[in-house]
Structures are given as structure tokens and as C-alpha cells.
Residue, then its C-alpha position, 0 to 999 in steps of 0.5 A: m509473462s502476463l502484465a499480473e505475473l511481472f508485476a508480482e515477480r519483479a515487486g517479490d524482487y524488493r522484498a515485498g510479500m505478495h499475496h493473490c486472490t479474488e474478489e470474494d476471497l480479499p476480506e479474510l486475505l486482508g484480515r488475516l494478513l492485519a490480524g497482528a495490527s495493533k490497529v489497522v488505519l484507514p483512509p477515505g474512499l477505503p471500500g467498505a467491505w475490505t475490512a469485513a474481517l478485521t480483528a485489531p481496531v481501526l482508526r479511520d484519516g480524516l480527510a485531506v483538511g480539516p478535524g479527524l486527520l491522524t498524527a504522526a505520533e498516533l501513526d507511528q505507535a507500535g504495531v499499527s498498520v495501514l490498509t489503502a488501494c492503490a491508483v496504478a502498479i507498474a509491472e515492469t519496475g513492480t512499483l506501486v503509485l498512490d496518488a492520494g485518491a480515494g482509497q489511498g490516503r494522504r502520504l502521510l498514511t504510508l510512510v510512518p506505519d511500520h506496515h503496509v498493505c495494498v490491493v492491487h487489481d489485475a487492471q491496474i496494473v500497466a506495462d512501464v511508466p508512461d503507460m501509469i502517466a496516461a493511466l492516472p486521472d490526473p497524472t498533475r497530481p503529487l505521487t507517492m511512488i513504492s518499490g518494495p519495503s522502505a530500504t537503503s544502506d549504512i556506510e559498508l553497504n548493509r541493506v537497513e529496513g524500515v528507516h525511511g518508511p514502512r518495515r514490511l509491505d504486503i500486496v494484494c493482487v486481485h484477479 
């Protein structure tokens, strides 16, 4: 089994929506996944070609400091989705790793909206955590690790989604 196949299987186990496409088909697929959004949040540095087929209004977040930063209230509006890239993905655990680099944005962008769509290229998928650390451009940067939609269990062990982050996570694997 390839790393991409293992990653897709493990991320699917966490109830992430898994989608596969080529670079050429990526804008159309993203347009379909985000068609129902009231607004789509885009972090700085996201490739412009990815957003060519978006039909929902776009909110662009500013840089990590200064004017143009979206507030938590703006991100928490009904139907808001966020589209990001990732730094690395871990096949063994089905985990996305974001380090606030280009196209990933600040942590708030991926924790507040109800729907997160993340694009992963096959070359970004590594086997395990030690390989992830080695693959990061700067392993000392703060990391956000995402393994499926937000979920927790109540006292009776009933699964509850969306308590501490997005209820829906769609991962697009680009081959």
C-alpha cells in the first residue's frame, strides 16, 4: 500500500471526507466541495488557481499581524468554510500538519469555521511522526495537527462532533 493510500484510509477512519484528483481537476473539485458555503475563507499564500471555480463569496484573511485579520465572530458565521493547504500529512495516523506557512493561515482559521477543506499533495505525505519532523521546513514553528473532524465523547461515551473545531473535514489528495 502506498503512503497516499494509507493516509486516505486512516484519515477516512476518522470520518474525514476523502477526495482524490489531479492538479488540473483541483479547482473544479474545490468548487463543488465549497458550493454550499455562505462564505469561503482563504489564508494568505493560497495558490490563486485553486479558487478559480469558487462560487461562494470569498473572505481573505490578512497576515499574522496587522489589519485585515478576520475576527472569530466573522469566522463563526453560519455556513462559513475555510480552504487551506498543509505543511505535511502523516500516513500512519491520517493526520494533517499545519505550521501556519503559505496557504495554511493562522490556527484560528482552521478551528472556528464549521467546514475545513484541506489540500494535500502526494509528495507531502510521509510515513510517520519522525518523518514529519524531518520534512517540516522549520520544526520549531507551532504546529496544528488535525486527525478528522473535531470530536469528543460525552459522559455516556456518545460521540459529539464540532465541539472544539470544524464538524466537517474534507481532504483533497492531489496525485
